[in-house]
N, C-alpha and C positions, 0 to 999 in steps of 0.2 A: 504493499499500500504506499502511495507516495504523499508524503507530508507536504502541505504549503503553509508556509510562514505566512505571518501577517503582513509583512515587508513584501513578500511576494504578491499577495492578495492587492495590497495598495498599488503595487507596480503594475499589475495586469489591468487594473481600474483606470489607472493615468494612461495608460497605453491605449486603451478602448476610447476615453474621452479624447485623448489627442487624435486618434484616428478620426472620430466623428468630427472634430473640430476642423481637420484638413479637407474632410468631404465635403463640409457645408462651405468652406472657404472655396473650394473648387468649384462648387455648384453655383455660388452667386458671384463669382469673378473677383474674389477677394485677392488683393497682392500679398504673397506670401512674407510679411515684415514680422519681426518679433511682437511689436504692439499688437498689431492684427492677430496674431495667434494667440495673444493672451485674452483679447476679446472674445473670440470665438472659443477658446477653451472652457472660459468662464460661461459662456452661453451654454456650451455643450453640457457642463457641470450642472447648471443650473443654480449656482450658489448666489447669484445677483438678480433677484426677481424684477427689478427695474430695469435691468439691461437686457434681459429676457423679453420683457414685454416690448422694450424699444424695438429689439431687433425684429420680432414677430410682426410687430406694426409695419415696418419697412419693407418685410419679405410681403406681406398681404397688399401693401400698396405698390408692389412690384418697382421699389426704390432700388436705383444701383447704389451698390456699395464702394462709391470712388473714395479717393484718398480724404477728400474734405469730409465726407461722412464717417469714413473709418477713424480718422483724427479726433472727430467730435466724440464718437462712441467710447473712445480710449480716455479722451481727456475728462468727460463726463462721469465715468463709471471706474475708471482703473488708475488714472494718473493721480488721483486724490488718495489712493490706497496708502502710499508711504506716509503723507500727512497724516491719514486717521490713525495709521499704526503709531506714529509719533505721539498723538494726542492721547492714544489709549494707555501707553506707557507712563505717561506724566504722572497720572495720579499716585502710583506706587513709588515712583521717584520722589515725589513731594512728600508722601508719607514717610519714606526712609529718612530724606534729610531732617524733616521736622522732629522725627524721633530721636535722631541723633542729636539735633540742637538741643531737644527738651533733656536728654542725658546730660549733654554739657551742663546746661543751667542747674540742674538737680545736683550734680557732684559740685559745681561751685557754691551754691547755697549751702550744702554739708561741710565742706571746707571751711566757709567762712563762719559756720556755727562752731566748728571746731577750734578755728584761730580765737574767736572771740572768748570761746572758754578759757584757752590757753591764757589770753591776756588778762581775764578775770583772776584767774589763779595767780599769774604774777602780782597783780595788784594786792590781793589778799595776802601774799607773803609779804611784799614791802610794809604793809601796815604792821604786820607782825614783827618786823625788825630783821628780817631774812638779810643773807650776805648780799650786798649791792653788786658785787661782781658776777656773781650766780644769776641774778635776775637780769642785768644787762646782757649776759650771754644767752639767757632764754629769749628774753625780746627780740635780740639781733637774729638769733635762729629763727622765731616764728616770723619775723618781718621778711627774712629772706625767702622762706617758705611761701609766704603769702605772695610775694612779688613773681615767684615762679609760677605759682597756680594762677596768678593774673595774666602772666604773658601766655600760659597754656591756653587758657580759656579765650583770650584775645585771638590767638592763633587758630583754634577751632571754629570759632565764630566767623572769621575772616573766612575760612576754608566753606563753611555753610553759605556765606554770602556769595561766594563764587559759583557754588554749585546752583544756587537759586537764580543767578544771573544766566547760567547755562540753561536752568529749564525754562526761563523766560525768553532767551533767544530761540530755544527749540519752539516754543509756542509762537512766537511771531513769525518764525520761518515757515513752520506747518499751515499758519493762517494766510500768509502770503501764496505758498503754493496752491492750496486749496481754492484760492480766489484769482489766479492768474491763467490766462490762455498760454498753454505751452508753445504754441506756434508763434503767434504774434507778440507775446508778452504783455499784451493788454489785459486789463481785468477781465473776467469771464462771465458768463449769464447770471450766475449766483452773485458774484459782487456786484453786477449792475442791478440786479432785482433789490438787494439791500439797500444800496444807494439811493435808487429812485424812491423807495419808500421813505426813507429818511428826508430826502428832498421835498418831497410832497407835503409831508408834516410842516417842515420849515416855512414853505411857502404858504401855508394856508395861517400859521401862526404869525407870521412877520408880514403878511399881506402883499408878497413881492412875486413878480413872475417866475415863471420856471420853463425853460425851453427843452426840446427833446429833437435831434435829429437822426435819422436813420439813411445808412448808406449801403448801397449795393452795387458791386462791380458789373458793369455792362458787358453781356456776352461772356460771362467768366468761364462757362462749360465750354465754348467754342475755343477760348483762349487755351484752356488746359487741354483739349483734345489735340490742339495744332502743335503745342509747345511742350506739352508734358507737365505732369503734376508738381515737378520740382520747380520749374519756372512759376507756375500758378501760387505756388507757397511764396516764393520771392516777391510776387506782386502783392500777396497779401500782407506782408510784413512791410514792404514800401509804403502802403496806402495807411496802415495802421501808424507807421511813423509820421506820415504828413497829417494825420488827424490828431495825433498825439502833440505835433510841435505847433499846432494852430489852435490850439485850446488854452483856456486860463489854468492857473493852477487848482482852481476850486472847481473845474468841470470834471466829469467822468467820460473817458472814452472807453469803449468796451467791445469786445466781439459777441455778437449776438447769436451768431451760429452761422456755418458756411462761410459763403461770402460776404455776409451782412455784419457791417459794423453799427454801432450806435453810440450816441454820445448825450449826456445829460448837462444841461446849462444852467445852473441855478441863477437867479437874478436875470435871465435874458429874456428879453421879449421877443415876439414873432419877427419883427425887423432886424433886431439883433442877430437872431440865428440864422436869418436868410443871409445877411451880410458875410458873416462866419462861414457859412455852408458855401457860398460862393467862392470865396476865397481858397476854401480847400478843394472844391472842384475844379478851379482852374489850375492850381498847383500840381493836382494829379494828372490833369490832362496834359501840363506842359513838362511832365517829367518823361526823362529819356530812360527806358529800360533795356539793359545791355544784359545778353546771357552770359552768365559768368563762364561756362565750359568752352564756348566758342568766340565770345567777343561780339556776337551779332547784336545788332541793335533792332529790337522787337517793335512790333506796332504799338502805338500809344495805346493806353489803357484810359476809358473815362468811367465815371461815377453817376448814378442817379442818387438824388439826395431828396427825403421828405423831410417836412418840418411842420411841428405842431406846438402850441403853447397850452400848458395845464390849465384846466377849468377846476376852480375849487370845488372839491367834493367827489370829483370823478375818480373811478379806481385807475390803478395803475394798467390794467389790462385795456381799459377804454381809452386812456391817454396814448398807449402804444398801438392800439389798432387805427386811431385817427392820423398817426404819424406814418403808419405803414400804407394807409389808404392814399396819402398824399406821395410817397414813394412809388405806389404803384401807378398813380397818373403820370409821375415823372416818367416812368418806363414806357408807359403807354402812348405818350405823344411826343416821344422821340429820343429819350434817353440824354444823357451827358447834360442834365439840367438840375435846377433846385425848384421844388415846387412845395408850396406852403399850404397847409389846410384851409386858409383864405381861398384859395382856388376852388377847392371841393365845393365851396358854399358861394362861389362867385361874387366875392368882396375883395376888397384891395386890403393891402396888408398896411396897419397905421403905421 
């Protein structure tokens, strides 16, 4: 009778899941990259329900799993895994540091109590006429011990402070990783949603305007098909840089999904947003894109931009939908242009 160890069972299971993942990737034309394999391995294993639902919906809708879709799946469901792991470990690290710090303080209190007891004994002996030389020797010895204990406590507490600083840096790094789009370096959809909610509340509290612009790259799929997804990635990064460079410090540019970027502009009216968007549109149209591998100058890239201004009391979804409608109109009437929500309603921008 052949005995099968637990490790062999695990290995066979992993092989079976990996085989299913490879079959899915071939079936749906997914490029065989490590990140893509990680996505489809998790899908085959079924350990990430949200990822499975997303892929099932894409399959049902007969969507292509191109590089942009694959990157988005990885970024949304797996790239944050390392950040989540860091956060998961932190409670235990913090507990360990605080337990150790508590022990230092407890020991210091006990040492101080002993020190005070000795000092009290020396005082009693002095009152009873004991040899002054002996008393001075006792005092000097106790003071030396107290000084050593104080230095040890300071050193231990300094070490604890450094460990707490490291935990804080890990938290900051994990938070940044969880909120950043890996391709463009811009804030991701999650960061955008959080920022927009806060900006809406501030706008209502302070009675200030709040602008939103949505940017879509014109004919991006055609560009990818003609020049490859690597060049497409280069274009996305270039446009993200143009957007970032032309916004203020308190604005938030973000990658909304695929080839769509979005920006929140606190305090900006529709007219201000339109002016900013027009500068962004023109700067992108004027860019000269050179293919790194060959030095070839590629055709110019243009963007369509939709603009909307927040209406007090509306939901974030309503705000974004109105901006998206303006973007759709910009693409429908010719692309490479900025369209505001005012045009949807047949009015002029104030």
